[in-house]
N, C-alpha and C positions, 0 to 999 in steps of 0.2 A: 329612160334606161337604154333605149335603142341607140341613142346617140353615143353613149359611153361605150357600148359594146362595139359600135362601128369604129370608134377611136382605137380600141384595143385591137380589133381585127386588122385595121389598116396599118397600125404601127408594127404588129407582128409580121405582117406580110412583107414589109419593107426592111425588116431587120435580119441581118445574117447571124448575129450572136446576141440575142436579147437576154436580159436577166431581170429579176425583181428583188428589191430589198424588202424584207418583212420583219417587223418587230413583234408580229403577232398581236398587234392592236387591231381593233375592229376594221378600220379602213384598209389596212394592209391585207387582212384575211379576205375581205371582200374582193379586192383586186386580184389576189391570188386565185380565188375561185373563178373569176371571169377568165383569167388567162389560162388556167390549167385545162379548161374545157376546149381550148383551141390548141394549146401547146403544152401537153401534160408534163413533158420532161424539162420545161424551162428551169434554169437554176434559180433557186430561191435562197437569197443571201441573208443570213442571220448573223448579227454581230454578237459574238460571245464576249461580253465585257467582263465577265467574272464577278459582276455585281448585280445580276438579275434577281428578281423575286423567284423563289422556288416555284410559285404558281405559273410564272411565265415559261419557265423551262419545261414543266410538266405539260402545259398546254401546247407548247411547240412540238413536243414529241408526240402528243396525242393527234394533232392535226397532220403532222408529217406522215404518220402511219395511216391515218384514215384516208388521206388523199394520195398516198404514195408519192409524196413530193420529192423532188430532186434537191434536197436540203443541203446547203453548203454553209457550214459554220465557220465564220471568219474570226481569227484571233490575232491579237498583237504578238509580234515576234518575241517581245520581252514584256509581258504583262506586269503591271505593278499594282497589286491589289491594295486598296486603301488610299491610292493617290488622290482621290476626291477630297480627302481630309485636308490636303495641302492646297490643291487647286483643281476645281472642277473643270476648268478650261484645259489644263494639261491632261487630266484623266480622260476627257472626251477625245482629245487629240490622239492620245496613245491607244485607247481601246476602241474607238469608233472611227474617227476620221482617217487615220493612217491605214488601218487594215482594209477599210472599204475602198478608199481611192486606189490602193494597190490592186485590189481585186477587179475593180471596174475597168482597169486598163485592158482587160481581156474581152470586153464586150463592146457592142456598138449601140445598144439601146438599153436604157435603164428605166424600168417602171417603178413608180412609187405610189403610195396611198395618200399623198399630201392633199390637203383641202384648204381653200382660201379662208374658210370660216374658223379654222383652228387657231389662228394667231395673226396679229397685225403684221408680223414679219412674212406672212404668207398671203396677204390680202391681194397682191398683184400676181399671184402664181399663174403661169401660163400652162395650158394643157400640154403643149409640146414646146420644148426649148433646147437650145444647145447648151452643153455643159462641158467646160474645159477642165481637164484634170491637171494636176501639177506637172505631169510629164509632157503636157502640151496636147495630148490626144483629146479630140472633141467627140462626144457621143450625144445621142439624142436622149433627153430626159422626158419621160411621159408620165403625167399625173392625170389619169382619166377621170378621177373623182374630184377634180379641182373645184367644180361648182356645186358639189353635193353638200347637203347639210348633215348634221349628226342623225337627224330623223331618217334621211334617205339611206344612210349606211345601215342603221338598225332595221329598217324595213326590208332591205335586201337580205340581210342575214336571217331575218325571221321567215321571209318567203322562200328562202332556199335551205331552210333547216340547218343553219350554221351555228353551232354553239360558240359563244364568245368567251374571252378570257374571264375567269371567275372574279378577278379583282374589281371588275366594274360593279359587281354586286356589293362590294365593300365601300363603294363611294368614290373610287378613283375614276377620273375621266381622261387622263393622259398618263400613260404608264411607261416609265423608262427604267433606269436602274434603281434598285431598292433604296440605297442610301440617299438618293437625290430626288425621291418621289414621295409626295404626300397627297392626301385628298386635296381638292382645289382650295386655295386660300381665299379666292374670290369665286363665288358660285357662278358668276357671269363670265368667268374666264377659265375655260377648261384646262389650259396649260399653266395656270398659276400655281399648281402644286409641283412644278418641275424646278429643280435647283433653287428651292426656297423663294421662287419668284424673282431671282436675281438676273436671269437671262431667259431668252426665248428659244434659242437654238443651240444644239451641241456643236454645230460647225459643218456637218456633212451636206447641208443644203444651202450653204452660204458661199461656196466657192465661186468667185467672180469669173466671168468669161472674158478672156483677153481677146479683143477683136483685131489686134494687130496682125 
């Protein structure tokens, strides 16, 4: 854990305008807890997709109040509720990717709760990497828990008396928008309950970096 805390402290020390994205899943909440102890006022970006579980929104509000978070709710300029029924790709692009990338343009360091264990698409996740936004701006993307297991995450939460999203008790292991999230279809694949198992990512973590 000392190594992870050192990563967080070093990244914060070198960042002029850091932020963290938080879906209020266990990993994200753990990273928020680590960061808020060093930088209490760091912006915590939450994507209001208009499709969240009621439990997620209630938990978000509970933790924001408990920790006095600088919560920033990001929304699509023109939300389209129910778009997922036509295209989950278009729905994620409108309600997640667009609003987040627009907001990230105002920061130089982006903390996430991503972990390599979560998905094959994250198996080669770097702890620190460059991330190029559609505008061309490059920021530092930091995933301090990249090497952590689910057990590590839950142990930290237990040791630091952090309550977790109640949906975990109902069998969910990866929690996104309500219409596109079920309990895991494959018990060995925690993200298999997302998008009916048809895709692994919503798009916000797949933006390629143009090295030209």
